[in-house]
N, C-alpha and C positions, 0 to 999 in steps of 0.2 A: 908712514902711518909716525907722525907725531905725537907724543904723546899726551896734547891737551885733545887729541881727538879718542884716545883710548875710554869707551863702555859710551859712547854715544850709538852703537846699535840694540844696545840692552832697554829703552824706553820703547823700540821696535817691536824687537823680539816680543815685548811684554802684549805688545798689541798684538802681535796674530798669534802668540797663543792664547789671548781672550777669544780671537775671533775665532781659530779652528775651534776651542770649547765650543764656542756658539752654535758653530755648524754641525757638530758630533752631538750635541744637545738637542739640535734642531731636529738631523736625522734618526737621531735616537726617538725623541716625542713622534713624528711623522711618522714612523716606522710601525711604535707600540701600538698608535692609534688609529691607523690603518687597520693594522691585523684585530685589533677591537670593537672596529665597526664591521669587518666581514663578518667576528662571529656574532657581533650581535644582527648583522643583518641578516643570515644563515639561519640564526635564531628565530626571527620573524617570519620570517617563510616558512622554516616547521611548523611551526604555532601556525601562524595560515592555513597551510595547507591539512594540517592534522585538522582542523576546524571543517575546513571544507569536507575530508572525509568522512567527519565525524556526522556531519548534515547529508550527505551524500546516505550513509547507511540507516539513518533515520528513515529518511526518504522509499529507499525499497525496503526496510522493515514494511514499512507501512504498504507497499505496492506488494510484498509477498503474502503478508495478511489481510488485503482485500482479493485477492487472486483465490487464499486457502478460502474466502467467507465463501466467493465465489462458486469453488469446487464443494464446500460442504451443502449449498444450496442444491447443486445439481445432485447430490447425494439421498439428502432429503427429500428432492421430486421424483429421483428411481424407487426409492423406499414406498414413497406415499404411491407411487402409479403398481409398483409391483402388489404389493399391498389390496389396492383394488380390483386388479384382477385377478389375485387368490380369491377373492370371497366371490366374484365372477364367477371364476372357474368351479367354485364348492357349492355355490347354489345351482351354477348348471348342472354339478352333478347328481345333487338333488332332488332335482325336476326331473331328470332324464332317468335318471339310476332305475324308479319302479318299471319304467316301460321296457326298464331288459332282459325283464323277465318272460314279455312275449316273445322273445328271439329262441324259438327252440336250438336245443341241443347246449348249445354256448350261453343264453340267458342269464341265467342263475350267476354262472363268473363274472358276467360284466358288469350286473347289478351289483356284487360284490367290491371287483372294482371301482366302480363309482364311489361304494361309500369308503373304502379305503382313501380313495383319492382326495372325497372332501374332506375326510380328517388330517389329511397332508395339510390341506390348504387352511385347515383352523390352526393348527400348529405352527404353521408358516406367521399368520399375521401379530403374533405379540412379540415374535422375534422382530421383525420390520417395525413393530411400535419401539422397541430397545432401538434399534437402529438410529430411528431418528430423531426420540434421546437423547442418545451420543454424539452425532450429527449437529444438531441443536445448542448442545452444550458447549461443543468446541468452535464454532460459532461466537458463541458470550464469550469466552475465551480469549479469541482474538480481536473483538471487537476493545474489551476491555484491555489490551494490553497496550493496543494502540493510545487508548487515553493514558494510560501509567507513562508510556511512554514520551508523552507529549506533557503532560502535566494541565493547570488550566491557563487557558493561554501561551502555549506556550513553555512556560516558568520551566517547569522541571527538564526537560532538552535544554534552554539557552544557561539553567545552570549547568547540567550535567556537559555544556562545552566550554564554559567557563574554567573549571577545574578542569579537563583535560588541556586547555590552553595553558594554565598557570602551570600545571604538570608537564609539557612538553618543553616551556622555559624553564623552568627547574634543571629540568636532565643535561639542556645542550649548555646553559650559562645559569653556574646558581645565583646569581644577584640580578638577572633582568627579570624585568617587573612588567605586564603584562596590565596594559591598560582596560579595566574593566567595563567601559562604555567605550564600542567601536567605532573608528570612524564611520563607516559603511555597515548595515546589518540589513539584510531583506528577509533575514529568513523567518523574523514574525511576520505573522499575516500570510507568511507564503503557502499555507495551508490552513485548514479550517475543518470541523466537524461539522458532518451532512446527517441533521438528526431529524428535518420535520418530513415532514411523509413523501412530501413533494421531493424533496431533496435525495434522500432514501430512493426514491422511483428511477435514479440515476443509474443505481448499481443492479434494480431490479430489472430495470430494462437488459440490461448486458447478460443478466442468469436467464431469461425470459425467452432472449433472442440467442440463446444458446444451447434451448431445449434438443434434443436430440431426437427422429423421429416416432420412437414409441411413448412417447412424450406428447407429441403432439397429439398424435389422430390413431386412432387402435379399430380403425373403420374395417366391415365389410360384408359385401350381399352374396347372397345362393341363393338361388331357388330362378323359378321361369312364370311369369304373368303373361298370360296370352286373352284379350278380351275379355281379360276384368276377371278371367278365374286361374287360381292357382297361390300359392303358398309361396312368399319370400322370407329367411331368416337375414336379419340385419343383427348386424354389431357396429356399437357407436363405442364410444371412448376416448377419454384425453387427461391431462394433467394438468393444472391451471397453478401460478402464482396469483394468489386474489389479487386484484389491487397493486399486483407487482412489489408489494412488500409486506403483505399482511398475514403469507402462510403458503399452504402448498394445501388443494383438495382436488380428486381424481376420483372420477364415475366410469365404469364400462357395464353398459347394459345390452341383453341378450334378448329379442322377441323374433316372436314369429310371427309373420300377418299375414293374415286370409284376405284376399280379395273375391269379391262376390258381388253378382247386383242383386241388389235388394231397390222395390218400391222404385223400379223402371231408373234405376244411379248405381253408378260403380262405388262400390264401396270398401273401406278396410277394416278390419279388425285385428287389434294385437292381443299378445298371447306370450305376458312376459315367461322368459325361459328361464337365465342367470341375469344379475347385477347384482355390483359391487360399488362401496365406495369407502374412501379412507380421508382421514385429514391431519396436518401437523396442528390443531387448535380446531376450539370448538368455535361454532356460531361463527364460523366465515362468510362475510356477504357475499356471496356466489350469485342469485342469483340473475346479474347481467351475463353469465357462461352458460354456454348449450353443450359443453362440452363433447364436441366436432359432433354437434347434432343429436345428441343421446336425448337430449330433452322434447325435443321437436319430433325425434323421428319415432322412438320408444318413451312415449310419455309413463303408461302406465312401470314399466320398469325402473326409469328415471326415480317416482315417487319412491319406490320401493325401497329404491336405492337410499333414498334421500332419508328413510325413516326412518329414526336412531333408535327403533325397537324391534326395525327388521331384523330380516338374515343377514342382508347386507352391508350393513355398518360395520367396518371394521375396527377400525380406530378414528379418536384423537391420541394423540402418544403426550404421553406426559412430558412437557417439554418447560424449559425455562424461558426460551420466550416465541413457543409457537410456533415455529421455523419462520420466523419476520424475518426481514432482512435489518440489522441491526445499524447503529449509529457509525458509522465510521470516517474514515482520513480523509481527503481527497485534496488537490488544490484549490486554492480561493480563487475567485470569478476573477481576481486583478491578472493571477495568474494564467488562469487557462485562455481568457484573455490575449493572451502575448501566443505570439507566431513560435517561438524560442522561448517558453520558461526557463530562467534561470536565476537562480538567488546569487548573490553578491556579500562577501564579507573583508573587511577591512579595518587592519588593526595595528598599536601601535605598542612597540615595545622598545622600553626604556633600562639604560644602567646608570646609577649611580659614578661619577668621575670620581672621586675616593676610592669607589672599590675598581678601577682597574688600573693596568700595568705600563704607566706612563708616570713620569719624572713630578706629576701632580698628584700623583693617585696612588697606589700600591709597591711603587718601582722603591727598588733600595738608590738609586739613581735622583739627587734633591740637589736644585740649584741654589747655588747661597750668592749672596753679595749680585754684582753688577748683570751677572747670567738666569738671573729670576727675569731680568726683563728679556729673556727670548724661551719660558716655559708658557704656553699658551696656555690660555681656561678655556672649560667650555661654557656656553650659557646656561644659566640657571643649575651650571654644575652637573648635569646631564646630559647622555649621550640617548638616541634615538633613532629607531628604524621601524617601516611601515610596510605590509606588505598584502597583499589581497589575493584572494580565491574567487572562483565562482562557481557553483555545483549546475550542471546543465544537464541535461537529458538525450542521447542518442544511442539510438540501437548499433550495435556489433558490426552489424551486415550493411549499413547506410553504406554507399556508394557503389554496393556491389553492382558489378554490370551486367549479370544475368537478372537484377530487378531493378535497369533502370527507370529515376522517378520515383522510386519508393522515398515517403514520407511518414513517420508516425508524430504527433506532437507528440509531447510530453503532458505527460498523468500520473498517478498513483494506482494505476493497473498494471505496470510492467516495469520490472527493477533494473530499469538502463541507465540509473543517476552517477554520473561520475564527479572526481573535481579537479580542479585544473588551475594555477598557477595563473595569475590577469594580471595587467600592467596597471600602475597606480596613478589614478588621474588626478588631474590639476588640482580639483577640487578637495580630493581628499589631500594630498600634497600641502595645502593651505590653510585646513582645517589640523592637520599636528603641527604643522609649523605659529599655528595660534595657539596650541597647547605647548609649545615650547618656550612662547612668550619670546616671539621674534617673527622675523616675515622669513627667515633663512633658519634650517632646520644646519648644524652645525654640524 
């Protein structure tokens, strides 16, 4: 090497040092940005999934509340039925009791037993009235809790969801910010109040169809009639949900029917023995109900049972809602029309570049001079991540080989709502890019 050649490698070395520094800075920035992006993506997934679980819990609560309302309605029907039956047994004892004295030997004891039985029935009826009032209060509380859960126009539910999303974002990344307006939000309008008479009959039909045998009919006959001669005992009674929404009324009648020929014709006369009725509210429009044939078969006993001043009138109980089916929450018409009703939510989470750990953010590594050319800049100085979640209805036993083909459509009468992350659609991605101020997210 000649003296003139000494020092010529220095410029090349300086260029190599600059290239190595730029490469190291690029690798550093790339690693930090990937880490920040993964953290922001995980935050977005956590926020979206938590919001989906929040929605599913609201829907499941509505379903539990509706099932509890149905159960309390059935309990009111049972209490009204037992009260009517108790009054019928009491009036029957009062009618039969005086004739027990005619039985030699044990007549007096039987008459006293009948009087005692009548007293027991008179004591039972007020207790049943309290039971009806308690169950009606529970129904009103459940219906009110649904309204408080959603608020006017789902305002309280949406506000609670936003608070939850922001809290989850802060717990995962204190600098992350959730857009207050989601990219997609199907929860608004997914459910609605069923308030009108016709709408509330949806629940009323469910309650009415699930009545057990004791509420549907309490009928029996005893006696033989031959050639229009004889005495037949006929018991009739049932418990009805009037108008499917208005309240419960029950009637029980028991009459002796004497058959005989008068004026060359076979005729029947009725002698009421026992009768009773009870209702969860006053003035129920029940003229269209015959109570399992009570009114046409035992008309005299039915009229005595209906008389408010008669011995057969049990109660109406003192209640808040009269045992009526209240306003309740159910899927909207749009959701019910779908084969598989579900709601979708897509959210966008952002984080300012100045708070991120790379050379252009909070990192202590800062490029200077020509190295600034290798420091990538974020569009609008912000990173963003998007995530989607869907809430769907699925029974746990779906696909059970023991019940092939069993399918249940979603509603708010069964608490099988679940949440899962869903792919982000192209339209949602394009909308997020527009919010970013570009056609492509950084």
